[in-house]
Chimera marker file (.cmm) of the C-alpha trace (Angstrom):
<marker_set name="trace">
<marker id="1" x="15.319" y="-0.984" z="7.998" r="1" g="1" b="0" radius="0.5"/>
<marker id="2" x="17.767" y="-0.306" z="5.768" r="1" g="1" b="0" radius="0.5"/>
<marker id="3" x="18.632" y="-2.383" z="2.367" r="1" g="1" b="0" radius="0.5"/>
<marker id="4" x="21.814" y="-2.089" z="0.231" r="1" g="1" b="0" radius="0.5"/>
<marker id="5" x="21.080" y="-0.396" z="-3.041" r="1" g="1" b="0" radius="0.5"/>
<marker id="6" x="21.867" y="-3.843" z="-4.993" r="1" g="1" b="0" radius="0.5"/>
<marker id="7" x="18.753" y="-5.803" z="-3.190" r="1" g="1" b="0" radius="0.5"/>
<marker id="8" x="16.388" y="-2.809" z="-3.626" r="1" g="1" b="0" radius="0.5"/>
<marker id="9" x="17.749" y="-2.517" z="-7.395" r="1" g="1" b="0" radius="0.5"/>
<marker id="10" x="16.957" y="-6.436" z="-7.954" r="1" g="1" b="0" radius="0.5"/>
<marker id="11" x="13.376" y="-6.307" z="-6.212" r="1" g="1" b="0" radius="0.5"/>
<marker id="12" x="12.631" y="-3.204" z="-8.390" r="1" g="1" b="0" radius="0.5"/>
<marker id="13" x="13.889" y="-5.004" z="-11.665" r="1" g="1" b="0" radius="0.5"/>
<marker id="14" x="12.140" y="-7.999" z="-10.682" r="1" g="1" b="0" radius="0.5"/>
<marker id="15" x="8.784" y="-6.142" z="-10.519" r="1" g="1" b="0" radius="0.5"/>
<marker id="16" x="9.552" y="-4.293" z="-13.733" r="1" g="1" b="0" radius="0.5"/>
<marker id="17" x="10.286" y="-7.591" z="-15.462" r="1" g="1" b="0" radius="0.5"/>
<marker id="18" x="6.876" y="-8.896" z="-13.794" r="1" g="1" b="0" radius="0.5"/>
<marker id="19" x="5.004" y="-6.195" z="-15.349" r="1" g="1" b="0" radius="0.5"/>
<marker id="20" x="6.603" y="-6.373" z="-18.652" r="1" g="1" b="0" radius="0.5"/>
<marker id="21" x="5.347" y="-9.765" z="-18.933" r="1" g="1" b="0" radius="0.5"/>
<marker id="22" x="2.104" y="-9.177" z="-17.730" r="1" g="1" b="0" radius="0.5"/>
<marker id="23" x="1.642" y="-6.405" z="-20.231" r="1" g="1" b="0" radius="0.5"/>
<marker id="24" x="2.694" y="-8.379" z="-22.938" r="1" g="1" b="0" radius="0.5"/>
<marker id="25" x="-0.842" y="-10.473" z="-22.556" r="1" g="1" b="0" radius="0.5"/>
<marker id="26" x="-3.021" y="-7.516" z="-22.678" r="1" g="1" b="0" radius="0.5"/>
<marker id="27" x="-5.363" y="-7.576" z="-25.570" r="1" g="1" b="0" radius="0.5"/>
<marker id="28" x="-4.252" y="-5.531" z="-28.824" r="1" g="1" b="0" radius="0.5"/>
<marker id="29" x="-7.463" y="-3.047" z="-29.810" r="1" g="1" b="0" radius="0.5"/>
<marker id="30" x="-7.787" y="-3.249" z="-33.449" r="1" g="1" b="0" radius="0.5"/>
<marker id="31" x="-7.340" y="0.057" z="-35.265" r="1" g="1" b="0" radius="0.5"/>
<marker id="32" x="-4.912" y="1.684" z="-32.506" r="1" g="1" b="0" radius="0.5"/>
<marker id="33" x="-1.664" y="1.908" z="-32.289" r="1" g="1" b="0" radius="0.5"/>
<marker id="34" x="-1.317" y="2.158" z="-28.912" r="1" g="1" b="0" radius="0.5"/>
<marker id="35" x="-2.685" y="-0.541" z="-27.026" r="1" g="1" b="0" radius="0.5"/>
<marker id="36" x="-3.921" y="-0.629" z="-23.271" r="1" g="1" b="0" radius="0.5"/>
<marker id="37" x="-0.236" y="-2.242" z="-22.352" r="1" g="1" b="0" radius="0.5"/>
<marker id="38" x="1.868" y="0.763" z="-23.684" r="1" g="1" b="0" radius="0.5"/>
<marker id="39" x="1.835" y="3.336" z="-21.186" r="1" g="1" b="0" radius="0.5"/>
<marker id="40" x="2.314" y="0.377" z="-18.396" r="1" g="1" b="0" radius="0.5"/>
<marker id="41" x="5.148" y="-1.087" z="-20.040" r="1" g="1" b="0" radius="0.5"/>
<marker id="42" x="6.822" y="2.194" z="-20.888" r="1" g="1" b="0" radius="0.5"/>
<marker id="43" x="6.998" y="2.782" z="-16.875" r="1" g="1" b="0" radius="0.5"/>
<marker id="44" x="8.454" y="-0.515" z="-16.869" r="1" g="1" b="0" radius="0.5"/>
<marker id="45" x="11.026" y="-0.148" z="-19.052" r="1" g="1" b="0" radius="0.5"/>
<marker id="46" x="11.982" y="3.189" z="-17.209" r="1" g="1" b="0" radius="0.5"/>
<marker id="47" x="11.527" y="1.279" z="-13.688" r="1" g="1" b="0" radius="0.5"/>
<marker id="48" x="14.155" y="-1.131" z="-15.305" r="1" g="1" b="0" radius="0.5"/>
<marker id="49" x="16.607" y="1.242" z="-16.340" r="1" g="1" b="0" radius="0.5"/>
<marker id="50" x="16.325" y="2.969" z="-13.078" r="1" g="1" b="0" radius="0.5"/>
<marker id="51" x="16.907" y="-0.440" z="-11.198" r="1" g="1" b="0" radius="0.5"/>
<marker id="52" x="19.912" y="-1.476" z="-13.211" r="1" g="1" b="0" radius="0.5"/>
<marker id="53" x="21.634" y="1.686" z="-12.357" r="1" g="1" b="0" radius="0.5"/>
<marker id="54" x="20.625" y="1.656" z="-8.640" r="1" g="1" b="0" radius="0.5"/>
<marker id="55" x="22.282" y="-1.980" z="-8.606" r="1" g="1" b="0" radius="0.5"/>
<marker id="56" x="25.268" y="-0.993" z="-10.351" r="1" g="1" b="0" radius="0.5"/>
<marker id="57" x="25.935" y="2.050" z="-7.816" r="1" g="1" b="0" radius="0.5"/>
<marker id="58" x="24.873" y="-0.600" z="-5.138" r="1" g="1" b="0" radius="0.5"/>
<marker id="59" x="28.041" y="-2.962" z="-6.539" r="1" g="1" b="0" radius="0.5"/>
<marker id="60" x="30.198" y="0.108" z="-6.350" r="1" g="1" b="0" radius="0.5"/>
<marker id="61" x="29.502" y="1.265" z="-3.056" r="1" g="1" b="0" radius="0.5"/>
<marker id="62" x="32.307" y="0.660" z="-0.308" r="1" g="1" b="0" radius="0.5"/>
<marker id="63" x="32.105" y="-3.222" z="0.304" r="1" g="1" b="0" radius="0.5"/>
<marker id="64" x="32.502" y="-3.028" z="3.961" r="1" g="1" b="0" radius="0.5"/>
<marker id="65" x="28.791" y="-1.717" z="3.674" r="1" g="1" b="0" radius="0.5"/>
<marker id="66" x="25.756" y="-4.140" z="5.003" r="1" g="1" b="0" radius="0.5"/>
<marker id="67" x="23.326" y="-5.643" z="3.027" r="1" g="1" b="0" radius="0.5"/>
<marker id="68" x="20.919" y="-5.279" z="5.406" r="1" g="1" b="0" radius="0.5"/>
<marker id="69" x="20.880" y="-2.656" z="8.293" r="1" g="1" b="0" radius="0.5"/>
<marker id="70" x="18.517" y="-2.634" z="11.265" r="1" g="1" b="0" radius="0.5"/>
<marker id="71" x="16.877" y="0.461" z="12.345" r="1" g="1" b="0" radius="0.5"/>
<marker id="72" x="17.164" y="1.913" z="15.635" r="1" g="1" b="0" radius="0.5"/>
<marker id="73" x="13.189" y="1.674" z="15.568" r="1" g="1" b="0" radius="0.5"/>
<marker id="74" x="13.224" y="-2.302" z="15.827" r="1" g="1" b="0" radius="0.5"/>
<marker id="75" x="14.630" y="-1.932" z="19.410" r="1" g="1" b="0" radius="0.5"/>
<marker id="76" x="12.043" y="0.627" z="20.529" r="1" g="1" b="0" radius="0.5"/>
<marker id="77" x="8.905" y="-1.098" z="21.845" r="1" g="1" b="0" radius="0.5"/>
<marker id="78" x="6.564" y="1.688" z="20.939" r="1" g="1" b="0" radius="0.5"/>
<marker id="79" x="7.669" y="1.797" z="17.379" r="1" g="1" b="0" radius="0.5"/>
<marker id="80" x="7.534" y="-2.019" z="17.179" r="1" g="1" b="0" radius="0.5"/>
<marker id="81" x="4.278" y="-2.481" z="18.520" r="1" g="1" b="0" radius="0.5"/>
<marker id="82" x="2.718" y="0.503" z="16.322" r="1" g="1" b="0" radius="0.5"/>
<marker id="83" x="4.249" y="-1.464" z="13.201" r="1" g="1" b="0" radius="0.5"/>
<marker id="84" x="2.668" y="-4.846" z="14.271" r="1" g="1" b="0" radius="0.5"/>
<marker id="85" x="-0.685" y="-2.853" z="14.733" r="1" g="1" b="0" radius="0.5"/>
<marker id="86" x="-0.839" y="-0.936" z="11.472" r="1" g="1" b="0" radius="0.5"/>
<marker id="87" x="0.223" y="-4.214" z="9.544" r="1" g="1" b="0" radius="0.5"/>
<marker id="88" x="-2.735" y="-6.209" z="11.675" r="1" g="1" b="0" radius="0.5"/>
<marker id="89" x="-5.001" y="-3.572" z="10.668" r="1" g="1" b="0" radius="0.5"/>
<marker id="90" x="-4.192" y="-3.635" z="7.080" r="1" g="1" b="0" radius="0.5"/>
<marker id="91" x="-4.922" y="-7.583" z="7.109" r="1" g="1" b="0" radius="0.5"/>
<marker id="92" x="-7.711" y="-7.290" z="9.065" r="1" g="1" b="0" radius="0.5"/>
<marker id="93" x="-9.638" y="-4.492" z="6.107" r="1" g="1" b="0" radius="0.5"/>
<marker id="94" x="-8.144" y="-7.339" z="3.510" r="1" g="1" b="0" radius="0.5"/>
<marker id="95" x="-9.971" y="-9.968" z="5.233" r="1" g="1" b="0" radius="0.5"/>
<marker id="96" x="-13.187" y="-8.301" z="7.025" r="1" g="1" b="0" radius="0.5"/>
<marker id="97" x="-14.225" y="-5.342" z="4.902" r="1" g="1" b="0" radius="0.5"/>
<marker id="98" x="-16.546" y="-7.235" z="2.564" r="1" g="1" b="0" radius="0.5"/>
<marker id="99" x="-18.107" y="-9.281" z="5.293" r="1" g="1" b="0" radius="0.5"/>
<marker id="100" x="-18.496" y="-6.105" z="7.602" r="1" g="1" b="0" radius="0.5"/>
<marker id="101" x="-18.281" y="-3.316" z="5.263" r="1" g="1" b="0" radius="0.5"/>
<marker id="102" x="-15.843" y="-0.256" z="4.986" r="1" g="1" b="0" radius="0.5"/>
<marker id="103" x="-17.878" y="1.872" z="7.415" r="1" g="1" b="0" radius="0.5"/>
<marker id="104" x="-17.376" y="-0.444" z="10.430" r="1" g="1" b="0" radius="0.5"/>
<marker id="105" x="-13.716" y="-2.066" z="9.361" r="1" g="1" b="0" radius="0.5"/>
<marker id="106" x="-12.434" y="1.736" z="9.136" r="1" g="1" b="0" radius="0.5"/>
<marker id="107" x="-14.041" y="3.030" z="12.057" r="1" g="1" b="0" radius="0.5"/>
<marker id="108" x="-12.161" y="0.259" z="14.170" r="1" g="1" b="0" radius="0.5"/>
<marker id="109" x="-9.284" y="0.801" z="12.344" r="1" g="1" b="0" radius="0.5"/>
<marker id="110" x="-8.799" y="4.561" z="13.178" r="1" g="1" b="0" radius="0.5"/>
<marker id="111" x="-10.080" y="3.835" z="16.717" r="1" g="1" b="0" radius="0.5"/>
<marker id="112" x="-7.444" y="1.183" z="17.217" r="1" g="1" b="0" radius="0.5"/>
<marker id="113" x="-4.774" y="3.511" z="15.770" r="1" g="1" b="0" radius="0.5"/>
<marker id="114" x="-5.878" y="6.085" z="18.192" r="1" g="1" b="0" radius="0.5"/>
<marker id="115" x="-5.740" y="4.093" z="20.936" r="1" g="1" b="0" radius="0.5"/>
<marker id="116" x="-2.010" y="3.052" z="20.033" r="1" g="1" b="0" radius="0.5"/>
<marker id="117" x="-1.199" y="6.677" z="19.600" r="1" g="1" b="0" radius="0.5"/>
<marker id="118" x="-2.766" y="7.438" z="22.728" r="1" g="1" b="0" radius="0.5"/>
<marker id="119" x="-5.314" y="10.050" z="21.798" r="1" g="1" b="0" radius="0.5"/>
<marker id="120" x="-7.671" y="11.139" z="24.423" r="1" g="1" b="0" radius="0.5"/>
<marker id="121" x="-10.187" y="8.209" z="24.844" r="1" g="1" b="0" radius="0.5"/>
<marker id="122" x="-13.244" y="10.420" z="24.784" r="1" g="1" b="0" radius="0.5"/>
<marker id="123" x="-12.268" y="11.689" z="21.546" r="1" g="1" b="0" radius="0.5"/>
<marker id="124" x="-11.289" y="8.255" z="19.697" r="1" g="1" b="0" radius="0.5"/>
<marker id="125" x="-14.849" y="7.267" z="18.566" r="1" g="1" b="0" radius="0.5"/>
<marker id="126" x="-16.282" y="10.304" z="17.399" r="1" g="1" b="0" radius="0.5"/>
<marker id="127" x="-13.254" y="11.093" z="15.407" r="1" g="1" b="0" radius="0.5"/>
<marker id="128" x="-13.057" y="7.494" z="13.981" r="1" g="1" b="0" radius="0.5"/>
<marker id="129" x="-16.531" y="7.535" z="12.925" r="1" g="1" b="0" radius="0.5"/>
<marker id="130" x="-16.167" y="11.169" z="11.168" r="1" g="1" b="0" radius="0.5"/>
<marker id="131" x="-13.074" y="9.834" z="9.496" r="1" g="1" b="0" radius="0.5"/>
<marker id="132" x="-14.917" y="6.954" z="8.230" r="1" g="1" b="0" radius="0.5"/>
<marker id="133" x="-17.628" y="8.769" z="6.770" r="1" g="1" b="0" radius="0.5"/>
<marker id="134" x="-15.784" y="11.543" z="5.036" r="1" g="1" b="0" radius="0.5"/>
<marker id="135" x="-13.485" y="8.874" z="3.171" r="1" g="1" b="0" radius="0.5"/>
<marker id="136" x="-16.671" y="6.861" z="2.353" r="1" g="1" b="0" radius="0.5"/>
<marker id="137" x="-18.436" y="9.909" z="0.980" r="1" g="1" b="0" radius="0.5"/>
<marker id="138" x="-15.434" y="11.144" z="-0.815" r="1" g="1" b="0" radius="0.5"/>
<marker id="139" x="-14.834" y="7.701" z="-2.312" r="1" g="1" b="0" radius="0.5"/>
<marker id="140" x="-18.363" y="6.672" z="-3.115" r="1" g="1" b="0" radius="0.5"/>
<marker id="141" x="-20.136" y="9.890" z="-3.916" r="1" g="1" b="0" radius="0.5"/>
<marker id="142" x="-16.912" y="11.962" z="-5.330" r="1" g="1" b="0" radius="0.5"/>
<marker id="143" x="-15.198" y="9.357" z="-6.923" r="1" g="1" b="0" radius="0.5"/>
<marker id="144" x="-17.730" y="6.918" z="-7.518" r="1" g="1" b="0" radius="0.5"/>
<marker id="145" x="-15.825" y="4.147" z="-6.148" r="1" g="1" b="0" radius="0.5"/>
<marker id="146" x="-18.407" y="1.490" z="-4.587" r="1" g="1" b="0" radius="0.5"/>
<marker id="147" x="-16.980" y="0.804" z="-1.056" r="1" g="1" b="0" radius="0.5"/>
<marker id="148" x="-18.312" y="-2.414" z="0.493" r="1" g="1" b="0" radius="0.5"/>
<marker id="149" x="-21.639" y="-2.079" z="2.648" r="1" g="1" b="0" radius="0.5"/>
<marker id="150" x="-21.212" y="-5.374" z="4.507" r="1" g="1" b="0" radius="0.5"/>
<marker id="151" x="-23.870" y="-5.970" z="7.050" r="1" g="1" b="0" radius="0.5"/>
<marker id="152" x="-24.878" y="-2.419" z="6.527" r="1" g="1" b="0" radius="0.5"/>
<marker id="153" x="-26.233" y="-3.259" z="2.963" r="1" g="1" b="0" radius="0.5"/>
<marker id="154" x="-29.837" y="-2.644" z="3.930" r="1" g="1" b="0" radius="0.5"/>
<marker id="155" x="-28.999" y="1.287" z="4.715" r="1" g="1" b="0" radius="0.5"/>
<marker id="156" x="-27.296" y="2.129" z="1.545" r="1" g="1" b="0" radius="0.5"/>
<marker id="157" x="-27.428" y="5.456" z="0.563" r="1" g="1" b="0" radius="0.5"/>
<link id1="1" id2="2" r="1" g="1" b="0" radius="0.2"/>
<link id1="2" id2="3" r="1" g="1" b="0" radius="0.2"/>
<link id1="3" id2="4" r="1" g="1" b="0" radius="0.2"/>
<link id1="4" id2="5" r="1" g="1" b="0" radius="0.2"/>
<link id1="5" id2="6" r="1" g="1" b="0" radius="0.2"/>
<link id1="6" id2="7" r="1" g="1" b="0" radius="0.2"/>
<link id1="7" id2="8" r="1" g="1" b="0" radius="0.2"/>
<link id1="8" id2="9" r="1" g="1" b="0" radius="0.2"/>
<link id1="9" id2="10" r="1" g="1" b="0" radius="0.2"/>
<link id1="10" id2="11" r="1" g="1" b="0" radius="0.2"/>
<link id1="11" id2="12" r="1" g="1" b="0" radius="0.2"/>
<link id1="12" id2="13" r="1" g="1" b="0" radius="0.2"/>
<link id1="13" id2="14" r="1" g="1" b="0" radius="0.2"/>
<link id1="14" id2="15" r="1" g="1" b="0" radius="0.2"/>
<link id1="15" id2="16" r="1" g="1" b="0" radius="0.2"/>
<link id1="16" id2="17" r="1" g="1" b="0" radius="0.2"/>
<link id1="17" id2="18" r="1" g="1" b="0" radius="0.2"/>
<link id1="18" id2="19" r="1" g="1" b="0" radius="0.2"/>
<link id1="19" id2="20" r="1" g="1" b="0" radius="0.2"/>
<link id1="20" id2="21" r="1" g="1" b="0" radius="0.2"/>
<link id1="21" id2="22" r="1" g="1" b="0" radius="0.2"/>
<link id1="22" id2="23" r="1" g="1" b="0" radius="0.2"/>
<link id1="23" id2="24" r="1" g="1" b="0" radius="0.2"/>
<link id1="24" id2="25" r="1" g="1" b="0" radius="0.2"/>
<link id1="25" id2="26" r="1" g="1" b="0" radius="0.2"/>
<link id1="26" id2="27" r="1" g="1" b="0" radius="0.2"/>
<link id1="27" id2="28" r="1" g="1" b="0" radius="0.2"/>
<link id1="28" id2="29" r="1" g="1" b="0" radius="0.2"/>
<link id1="29" id2="30" r="1" g="1" b="0" radius="0.2"/>
<link id1="30" id2="31" r="1" g="1" b="0" radius="0.2"/>
<link id1="31" id2="32" r="1" g="1" b="0" radius="0.2"/>
<link id1="32" id2="33" r="1" g="1" b="0" radius="0.2"/>
<link id1="33" id2="34" r="1" g="1" b="0" radius="0.2"/>
<link id1="34" id2="35" r="1" g="1" b="0" radius="0.2"/>
<link id1="35" id2="36" r="1" g="1" b="0" radius="0.2"/>
<link id1="36" id2="37" r="1" g="1" b="0" radius="0.2"/>
<link id1="37" id2="38" r="1" g="1" b="0" radius="0.2"/>
<link id1="38" id2="39" r="1" g="1" b="0" radius="0.2"/>
<link id1="39" id2="40" r="1" g="1" b="0" radius="0.2"/>
<link id1="40" id2="41" r="1" g="1" b="0" radius="0.2"/>
<link id1="41" id2="42" r="1" g="1" b="0" radius="0.2"/>
<link id1="42" id2="43" r="1" g="1" b="0" radius="0.2"/>
<link id1="43" id2="44" r="1" g="1" b="0" radius="0.2"/>
<link id1="44" id2="45" r="1" g="1" b="0" radius="0.2"/>
<link id1="45" id2="46" r="1" g="1" b="0" radius="0.2"/>
<link id1="46" id2="47" r="1" g="1" b="0" radius="0.2"/>
<link id1="47" id2="48" r="1" g="1" b="0" radius="0.2"/>
<link id1="48" id2="49" r="1" g="1" b="0" radius="0.2"/>
<link id1="49" id2="50" r="1" g="1" b="0" radius="0.2"/>
<link id1="50" id2="51" r="1" g="1" b="0" radius="0.2"/>
<link id1="51" id2="52" r="1" g="1" b="0" radius="0.2"/>
<link id1="52" id2="53" r="1" g="1" b="0" radius="0.2"/>
<link id1="53" id2="54" r="1" g="1" b="0" radius="0.2"/>
<link id1="54" id2="55" r="1" g="1" b="0" radius="0.2"/>
<link id1="55" id2="56" r="1" g="1" b="0" radius="0.2"/>
<link id1="56" id2="57" r="1" g="1" b="0" radius="0.2"/>
<link id1="57" id2="58" r="1" g="1" b="0" radius="0.2"/>
<link id1="58" id2="59" r="1" g="1" b="0" radius="0.2"/>
<link id1="59" id2="60" r="1" g="1" b="0" radius="0.2"/>
<link id1="60" id2="61" r="1" g="1" b="0" radius="0.2"/>
<link id1="61" id2="62" r="1" g="1" b="0" radius="0.2"/>
<link id1="62" id2="63" r="1" g="1" b="0" radius="0.2"/>
<link id1="63" id2="64" r="1" g="1" b="0" radius="0.2"/>
<link id1="64" id2="65" r="1" g="1" b="0" radius="0.2"/>
<link id1="65" id2="66" r="1" g="1" b="0" radius="0.2"/>
<link id1="66" id2="67" r="1" g="1" b="0" radius="0.2"/>
<link id1="67" id2="68" r="1" g="1" b="0" radius="0.2"/>
<link id1="68" id2="69" r="1" g="1" b="0" radius="0.2"/>
<link id1="69" id2="70" r="1" g="1" b="0" radius="0.2"/>
<link id1="70" id2="71" r="1" g="1" b="0" radius="0.2"/>
<link id1="71" id2="72" r="1" g="1" b="0" radius="0.2"/>
<link id1="72" id2="73" r="1" g="1" b="0" radius="0.2"/>
<link id1="73" id2="74" r="1" g="1" b="0" radius="0.2"/>
<link id1="74" id2="75" r="1" g="1" b="0" radius="0.2"/>
<link id1="75" id2="76" r="1" g="1" b="0" radius="0.2"/>
<link id1="76" id2="77" r="1" g="1" b="0" radius="0.2"/>
<link id1="77" id2="78" r="1" g="1" b="0" radius="0.2"/>
<link id1="78" id2="79" r="1" g="1" b="0" radius="0.2"/>
<link id1="79" id2="80" r="1" g="1" b="0" radius="0.2"/>
<link id1="80" id2="81" r="1" g="1" b="0" radius="0.2"/>
<link id1="81" id2="82" r="1" g="1" b="0" radius="0.2"/>
<link id1="82" id2="83" r="1" g="1" b="0" radius="0.2"/>
<link id1="83" id2="84" r="1" g="1" b="0" radius="0.2"/>
<link id1="84" id2="85" r="1" g="1" b="0" radius="0.2"/>
<link id1="85" id2="86" r="1" g="1" b="0" radius="0.2"/>
<link id1="86" id2="87" r="1" g="1" b="0" radius="0.2"/>
<link id1="87" id2="88" r="1" g="1" b="0" radius="0.2"/>
<link id1="88" id2="89" r="1" g="1" b="0" radius="0.2"/>
<link id1="89" id2="90" r="1" g="1" b="0" radius="0.2"/>
<link id1="90" id2="91" r="1" g="1" b="0" radius="0.2"/>
<link id1="91" id2="92" r="1" g="1" b="0" radius="0.2"/>
<link id1="92" id2="93" r="1" g="1" b="0" radius="0.2"/>
<link id1="93" id2="94" r="1" g="1" b="0" radius="0.2"/>
<link id1="94" id2="95" r="1" g="1" b="0" radius="0.2"/>
<link id1="95" id2="96" r="1" g="1" b="0" radius="0.2"/>
<link id1="96" id2="97" r="1" g="1" b="0" radius="0.2"/>
<link id1="97" id2="98" r="1" g="1" b="0" radius="0.2"/>
<link id1="98" id2="99" r="1" g="1" b="0" radius="0.2"/>
<link id1="99" id2="100" r="1" g="1" b="0" radius="0.2"/>
<link id1="100" id2="101" r="1" g="1" b="0" radius="0.2"/>
<link id1="101" id2="102" r="1" g="1" b="0" radius="0.2"/>
<link id1="102" id2="103" r="1" g="1" b="0" radius="0.2"/>
<link id1="103" id2="104" r="1" g="1" b="0" radius="0.2"/>
<link id1="104" id2="105" r="1" g="1" b="0" radius="0.2"/>
<link id1="105" id2="106" r="1" g="1" b="0" radius="0.2"/>
<link id1="106" id2="107" r="1" g="1" b="0" radius="0.2"/>
<link id1="107" id2="108" r="1" g="1" b="0" radius="0.2"/>
<link id1="108" id2="109" r="1" g="1" b="0" radius="0.2"/>
<link id1="109" id2="110" r="1" g="1" b="0" radius="0.2"/>
<link id1="110" id2="111" r="1" g="1" b="0" radius="0.2"/>
<link id1="111" id2="112" r="1" g="1" b="0" radius="0.2"/>
<link id1="112" id2="113" r="1" g="1" b="0" radius="0.2"/>
<link id1="113" id2="114" r="1" g="1" b="0" radius="0.2"/>
<link id1="114" id2="115" r="1" g="1" b="0" radius="0.2"/>
<link id1="115" id2="116" r="1" g="1" b="0" radius="0.2"/>
<link id1="116" id2="117" r="1" g="1" b="0" radius="0.2"/>
<link id1="117" id2="118" r="1" g="1" b="0" radius="0.2"/>
<link id1="118" id2="119" r="1" g="1" b="0" radius="0.2"/>
<link id1="119" id2="120" r="1" g="1" b="0" radius="0.2"/>
<link id1="120" id2="121" r="1" g="1" b="0" radius="0.2"/>
<link id1="121" id2="122" r="1" g="1" b="0" radius="0.2"/>
<link id1="122" id2="123" r="1" g="1" b="0" radius="0.2"/>
<link id1="123" id2="124" r="1" g="1" b="0" radius="0.2"/>
<link id1="124" id2="125" r="1" g="1" b="0" radius="0.2"/>
<link id1="125" id2="126" r="1" g="1" b="0" radius="0.2"/>
<link id1="126" id2="127" r="1" g="1" b="0" radius="0.2"/>
<link id1="127" id2="128" r="1" g="1" b="0" radius="0.2"/>
<link id1="128" id2="129" r="1" g="1" b="0" radius="0.2"/>
<link id1="129" id2="130" r="1" g="1" b="0" radius="0.2"/>
<link id1="130" id2="131" r="1" g="1" b="0" radius="0.2"/>
<link id1="131" id2="132" r="1" g="1" b="0" radius="0.2"/>
<link id1="132" id2="133" r="1" g="1" b="0" radius="0.2"/>
<link id1="133" id2="134" r="1" g="1" b="0" radius="0.2"/>
<link id1="134" id2="135" r="1" g="1" b="0" radius="0.2"/>
<link id1="135" id2="136" r="1" g="1" b="0" radius="0.2"/>
<link id1="136" id2="137" r="1" g="1" b="0" radius="0.2"/>
<link id1="137" id2="138" r="1" g="1" b="0" radius="0.2"/>
<link id1="138" id2="139" r="1" g="1" b="0" radius="0.2"/>
<link id1="139" id2="140" r="1" g="1" b="0" radius="0.2"/>
<link id1="140" id2="141" r="1" g="1" b="0" radius="0.2"/>
<link id1="141" id2="142" r="1" g="1" b="0" radius="0.2"/>
<link id1="142" id2="143" r="1" g="1" b="0" radius="0.2"/>
<link id1="143" id2="144" r="1" g="1" b="0" radius="0.2"/>
<link id1="144" id2="145" r="1" g="1" b="0" radius="0.2"/>
<link id1="145" id2="146" r="1" g="1" b="0" radius="0.2"/>
<link id1="146" id2="147" r="1" g="1" b="0" radius="0.2"/>
<link id1="147" id2="148" r="1" g="1" b="0" radius="0.2"/>
<link id1="148" id2="149" r="1" g="1" b="0" radius="0.2"/>
<link id1="149" id2="150" r="1" g="1" b="0" radius="0.2"/>
<link id1="150" id2="151" r="1" g="1" b="0" radius="0.2"/>
<link id1="151" id2="152" r="1" g="1" b="0" radius="0.2"/>
<link id1="152" id2="153" r="1" g="1" b="0" radius="0.2"/>
<link id1="153" id2="154" r="1" g="1" b="0" radius="0.2"/>
<link id1="154" id2="155" r="1" g="1" b="0" radius="0.2"/>
<link id1="155" id2="156" r="1" g="1" b="0" radius="0.2"/>
<link id1="156" id2="157" r="1" g="1" b="0" radius="0.2"/>
</marker_set>
């Protein structure tokens, strides 16, 4: 799917303005010239400038250009199915990772995606479990980001 530059520029401008509005409410640190909203604010200003340039480019483009063009993948059952599976897996993780835990949800998601991509069935589960364990170890031990344990809480390491 292809959006006209004017539409994307307007969406990014709205995002930049939203970020700027949000960082205005960040607390000021006494004795500091630069507060916690300085860098996000700077990036939002740069995003706003680029968004305005994108809007101008889109408005100057050929007038016969469509605002939204549907891509060829939408007509492909395989690609459309995989798109729906990907979005469903993200929603599944959002809603069930706290209850089931990262290891179970990640294994289920990777298994489903491998099945959708027609990986050999006997390889799906071992690879999915390995991938979930490696990602969990990187985040939990290496980056010290606590991922949810869910029903595996009694077995934490």
